[in-house]
N, C-alpha and C positions, 0 to 999 in steps of 0.2 A: 919118298919124294918130298923135297923141301917146299915150303910155302911159296917162295919166289919162283921156283921151277914150275910149280903148279899154276901160279898166277900168270906167268909169261909163256907157258907152254913149251919150255925148253926140252922136255922129254919127247916132244914131237907128237905123241898120241894123247888125246884126251880120253876121259872115261867114255863109256858107251853112250851116255846121254849128254856128256859135256862137249865143250867146244874149245879148241885152242884159241889163244888171243889173235894170232895171225889169221886164222880162218874166220873168226868173228869179224875182224876189221875188214877183211876182204868181202865178206857177205854184206856188211853194212855199206861199204863203199860201192858195191855193185848196185844196191838199191838207190843210193843217193846220186849215182853218176848219170842217171837218166836225164836227158835235156829238159823234159817236162817237169821233173821234180826240181831241177835247178831253177827253172823259170818261176815255179810256184814257191820256191824257197822252203821246200819240205814236202813231206808225205801227208796225205789225209790221215787224221787221227783215228778214223773209223774204217779205213779201207783195208783191203787184203794185204797190201804191202806193209801196213802198220802192224798187222798180225805177224808177219814175217820178222819184223824188227823186234817185237815182243818175244818171239820164239828164240831169236838170237840171245836176247837178254836172259831168258830163263836158262838156256843151255850154258851161258857163261857163268851164271850164278851157281849152277850145279858143279862146274869145274873149279871155281875159285871164289865163290861168294861175291858180295858187292864189290870187293876190291877188283875183281876181274872185270866187272861191268864198268867200273870207273876207269880202269886201264884202257879198255876198248874205246870208251868215250874220248879219252884224252888222245889216243892214237888217231882216231877219226878226225879230231879237231885239227890236226896238222894238215890234212888234205881238204877237209870240208868244214871249215870253221862256221860257215853259215848254217850248217845242218844240226849243230849241237842243241840248240834250243828246241828244235823239232824232235830230235832223238829223246831228249829229256822229257818232253811233253808226252811222247808215246810211252816211254818207260814209267811215267808217273802212275800209270794204272796198275803197275806190277807191285805186289807186296815185297818182292825181292829188292826192288829199288827203293821203296819207302823206308825199309828197315836199316 
């Protein structure tokens, strides 16, 4: 599987621990689509939803490294531009994001 196919999930299935880009963006969008989250302009950095966001980041990293995480962030930006700073703040605690 080529790097771009791996990055963008074109083969459809991710590794057993990984996550396709489309699935990751859908998961993140579902978390940020909550009206309360929108009114607060993001998720609590210490709450259970933040841990879900970190989990998505970890699984993306397993699939395609930091490039996969960046691609998911950029795809999320199209629909939830206001959420990107929050997403980056949550992922800042991940070594996968810092490297």
